[in-house]
C-alpha positions as CSV (number, residue, x, y, z in Angstrom):
1,X,-31.3,5.2,-25.8
2,X,-28.4,2.9,-24.8
3,X,-25.9,5.8,-25.1
4,X,-28.2,7.9,-22.8
5,X,-28.2,5.1,-20.2
6,X,-24.4,4.8,-20.3
7,X,-24.0,8.6,-20.0
8,X,-26.4,8.7,-17.0
9,X,-24.6,5.8,-15.2
10,X,-21.2,7.4,-15.8
11,X,-22.4,10.8,-14.4
12,X,-23.9,9.1,-11.4
13,X,-20.7,7.2,-10.7
14,X,-18.2,10.0,-11.3
15,X,-15.4,9.8,-8.8
16,X,-17.2,6.8,-7.1
17,X,-14.0,4.8,-7.2
18,X,-12.3,7.4,-4.9
19,X,-15.2,7.4,-2.5
20,X,-15.5,3.6,-2.4
21,X,-11.9,2.7,-2.1
22,X,-10.4,5.5,0.0
23,X,-11.7,6.2,3.5
24,X,-9.8,9.2,4.9
25,X,-9.1,9.3,8.7
26,X,-8.6,12.4,10.9
27,X,-5.2,13.4,12.3
28,X,-4.3,12.1,15.8
29,X,-1.2,11.6,18.0
30,X,2.0,9.9,16.8
31,X,3.4,7.9,19.7
32,X,7.0,6.9,19.6
33,X,7.4,8.7,16.2
34,X,7.7,12.1,14.5
35,X,5.3,13.7,12.1
36,X,7.0,15.3,9.1
37,X,5.3,17.3,6.4
38,X,6.8,17.0,2.9
39,X,6.1,20.0,0.6
40,X,4.6,19.0,-2.8
41,X,3.1,21.0,-5.7
42,X,-0.4,19.9,-4.7
43,X,-0.1,20.3,-1.0
44,X,1.8,18.8,2.0
45,X,2.2,15.1,2.5
46,X,2.5,13.7,6.0
47,X,5.0,10.9,6.8
48,X,5.4,9.5,10.3
49,X,9.0,8.5,11.0
50,X,10.2,6.1,13.7
51,X,13.8,5.1,14.6
52,X,14.9,2.2,16.6
53,X,18.2,3.9,17.6
54,X,18.4,7.7,17.4
55,X,22.0,7.8,18.5
56,X,23.3,6.2,15.2
57,X,22.6,6.5,11.5
58,X,20.2,3.9,10.2
59,X,21.5,1.2,7.9
60,X,18.3,0.7,6.0
61,X,14.8,2.2,5.6
62,X,11.3,0.8,5.5
63,X,8.6,2.7,3.6
64,X,5.2,1.6,4.9
65,X,1.9,2.0,3.0
66,X,-1.3,1.2,4.9
67,X,-4.9,0.1,4.1
68,X,-7.6,2.4,3.0
69,X,-9.0,3.1,6.4
70,X,-5.7,3.3,8.3
71,X,-3.4,6.0,9.4
72,X,0.4,5.6,9.7
73,X,0.5,7.2,13.1
74,X,1.1,4.0,15.0
75,X,4.2,3.1,13.0
76,X,6.3,3.8,16.1
77,X,4.8,0.7,17.8
78,X,5.4,-1.4,14.6
79,X,9.1,-0.3,14.5
80,X,9.5,-1.1,18.2
81,X,7.9,-4.5,17.8
82,X,10.2,-5.3,14.9
83,X,13.1,-4.7,17.3
84,X,15.8,-3.8,14.8
85,X,17.5,-0.6,15.9
86,X,19.3,-0.3,12.5
87,X,16.1,0.6,10.7
88,X,14.3,3.8,10.1
89,X,10.5,3.4,9.4
90,X,8.5,5.9,7.3
91,X,4.7,5.5,7.3
92,X,2.7,7.5,4.6
93,X,-0.6,9.2,5.3
94,X,-2.3,9.4,1.9
95,X,-3.7,12.8,0.7
96,X,-6.7,13.7,2.9
97,X,-5.5,11.3,5.7
98,X,-4.1,12.7,8.9
99,X,-2.3,16.0,8.2
100,X,-1.8,15.3,4.5
101,X,-3.6,17.8,2.3
102,X,-6.6,16.7,0.4
103,X,-8.5,16.0,-1.8
104,X,-8.5,12.2,-1.4
105,X,-8.2,10.6,-4.8
106,X,-6.6,7.4,-6.2
107,X,-4.6,9.5,-8.7
108,X,-3.1,11.6,-5.9
109,X,-2.4,8.4,-3.9
110,X,-0.2,7.2,-6.8
111,X,1.8,10.5,-7.0
112,X,2.0,10.7,-3.2
113,X,3.5,7.3,-3.0
114,X,6.2,8.3,-5.5
115,X,6.9,11.5,-3.7
116,X,7.3,9.7,-0.4
117,X,9.8,7.4,-2.1
118,X,11.7,10.3,-3.5
119,X,11.9,11.9,0.0
120,X,13.1,8.7,1.7
121,X,15.6,8.0,-1.1
122,X,17.1,11.4,-0.6
123,X,17.7,10.6,3.0
124,X,18.8,7.0,2.4
125,X,21.6,8.0,-0.1
126,X,21.9,4.5,-1.5
127,X,21.1,2.5,1.6
128,X,18.5,-0.2,1.2
129,X,14.8,0.8,1.0
130,X,12.2,-1.9,1.7
131,X,8.5,-1.4,0.9
132,X,5.8,-2.8,3.2
133,X,2.1,-2.7,2.3
134,X,-1.1,-4.2,3.3
135,X,-4.3,-4.3,1.2
136,X,-4.6,-0.9,-0.5
137,X,-1.0,-0.2,0.6
138,X,0.2,-3.0,-1.6
139,X,-1.2,-1.2,-4.6
140,X,0.9,1.9,-3.7
141,X,4.0,-0.2,-3.0
142,X,3.8,-2.0,-6.4
143,X,3.4,1.3,-8.2
144,X,6.5,2.6,-6.6
145,X,8.5,-0.7,-7.1
146,X,7.6,-0.7,-10.8
147,X,9.5,2.5,-11.2
148,X,12.1,2.8,-8.5
149,X,14.9,0.8,-7.0
150,X,14.0,-1.1,-3.8
151,X,15.6,-3.9,-1.8
152,X,12.4,-6.0,-1.4
153,X,8.7,-5.9,-0.8
154,X,6.4,-7.3,1.9
155,X,2.9,-7.5,0.4
156,X,-0.1,-8.5,2.7
157,X,-3.4,-9.5,1.0
158,X,-2.7,-7.6,-2.3
159,X,-5.8,-6.7,-4.3
160,X,-5.9,-6.4,-8.1
161,X,-8.4,-3.6,-7.9
162,X,-9.9,-3.7,-11.4
163,X,-10.3,-7.5,-11.5
164,X,-11.7,-7.5,-7.9
165,X,-14.3,-4.9,-8.7
166,X,-15.4,-6.5,-12.0
167,X,-15.3,-10.2,-11.1
168,X,-16.3,-10.1,-7.5
169,X,-18.7,-7.2,-7.4
170,X,-20.0,-6.7,-10.9
171,X,-22.6,-9.5,-11.1
172,X,-25.0,-8.1,-8.5
173,X,-25.3,-4.7,-10.1
174,X,-25.2,-6.1,-13.6
175,X,-21.8,-4.3,-14.0
176,X,-23.7,-1.0,-14.4
177,X,-21.8,0.4,-11.4
178,X,-18.8,-1.9,-11.3
179,X,-17.7,-1.3,-14.9
180,X,-17.7,2.6,-14.7
181,X,-15.9,2.3,-11.3
182,X,-13.3,0.0,-12.8
183,X,-12.8,2.4,-15.7
184,X,-12.0,5.2,-13.3
185,X,-9.0,3.4,-11.8
186,X,-5.8,5.1,-12.7
187,X,-3.5,2.9,-14.9
188,X,-0.7,3.7,-12.4
189,X,-2.5,1.6,-9.8
190,X,-2.9,-1.6,-12.0
191,X,-1.2,-4.1,-9.6
192,X,-1.0,-6.8,-12.2
193,X,0.8,-4.6,-14.7
194,X,3.0,-3.1,-12.0
195,X,3.9,-6.6,-10.6
196,X,5.0,-7.7,-14.0
197,X,7.6,-4.8,-14.0
198,X,9.1,-5.5,-10.5
199,X,12.3,-7.4,-10.3
200,X,13.0,-6.9,-6.6
201,X,12.2,-10.0,-4.3
202,X,8.9,-10.1,-2.5
203,X,7.3,-11.9,0.5
204,X,3.6,-12.3,0.1
205,X,1.3,-12.8,3.2
206,X,-2.0,-14.3,2.2
207,X,-5.0,-14.7,4.6
208,X,-6.8,-17.9,3.7
209,X,-10.2,-16.6,4.9
210,X,-10.0,-13.1,3.5
211,X,-13.5,-12.0,2.5
212,X,-12.4,-8.6,1.2
213,X,-9.7,-9.8,-1.2
214,X,-10.2,-13.6,-1.5
215,X,-7.0,-15.6,-2.1
216,X,-7.8,-16.3,-5.7
217,X,-7.5,-12.6,-6.4
218,X,-4.3,-12.3,-4.4
219,X,-2.9,-15.1,-6.4
220,X,-3.4,-13.1,-9.6
221,X,-0.9,-10.6,-8.3
222,X,1.5,-13.3,-7.3
223,X,1.4,-15.0,-10.7
224,X,2.0,-11.6,-12.4
225,X,5.1,-10.9,-10.3
226,X,8.3,-10.8,-12.3
227,X,10.8,-11.0,-9.5
228,X,11.5,-13.9,-7.1
229,X,8.8,-14.3,-4.5
230,X,7.5,-16.7,-1.9
231,X,4.2,-16.8,0.0
232,X,3.2,-17.4,3.7
233,X,-0.3,-18.6,4.0
234,X,-2.1,-17.3,7.1
235,X,-4.5,-20.2,7.6
236,X,-7.8,-19.2,9.2
237,X,-7.0,-15.4,9.1
238,X,-9.3,-12.7,7.8
239,X,-8.4,-9.6,5.9
240,X,-7.8,-7.4,8.9
241,X,-6.6,-9.9,11.4
242,X,-3.3,-9.2,13.1
243,X,-0.3,-11.3,12.0
244,X,0.4,-14.3,14.3
245,X,3.7,-14.3,16.1
246,X,5.4,-16.7,13.7
247,X,4.5,-14.5,10.7
248,X,5.8,-11.4,12.4
249,X,9.0,-13.2,13.1
250,X,9.3,-14.3,9.4
251,X,8.7,-10.7,8.2
252,X,11.3,-9.4,10.6
253,X,13.8,-12.0,9.4
254,X,13.1,-11.1,5.8
255,X,13.4,-7.4,6.3
256,X,16.7,-8.0,8.3
257,X,18.1,-10.0,5.4
258,X,17.2,-7.3,2.8
259,X,18.7,-4.6,5.1
260,X,22.3,-6.0,4.8
């Protein structure tokens, strides 16, 4: 009887992790930036590329991973706000987002992140590559950094997905939904395991009033991180709140330092 219940729950929650954690968005315009389609074995991947100064070769590259309901299409504004003409910014639209081919799954997110890194590394030819991620984007960034060479990482409100699902959301469904969903998460996206493999320096940004990824879960990722790191606490900020000016300046300074 118990086995039958487990099988029923697993069948009902098949692929539920993909549907709960990834919210694909439709394609739209790319102001101040260029859309490029990377050819991959399982379909094209869209990256949005923005340059501060198109008249000269960039000295460093920023590979940007966004949250689960965001597109990379506004990265041109982000690059302009940063104000460093030496940088080239690449934003990744996950499979099923924007003009990237579906289906939208966590497993394909992991492979897409690595493919985006391979593409930017080919262009960079040894120049520094900095990873930037917020929320779900930090999961992709840590997966890449655990396997590839990067100059540094900016990680904003990083979730340890499995622990967040089990410890924060398991109790109210008696873990009948949370446990199968946690089991569906690809090992490649285990942020605690990945963080333990990363030696590049990191700057963490932690929103003190984050109701989506409470700080105690963000701190699990920080404590697992193997490389040198520091944290900026964003007091009073929620999960999706924009960075205050002082934090934007700190991020810009850190990226500038890693770009040399």
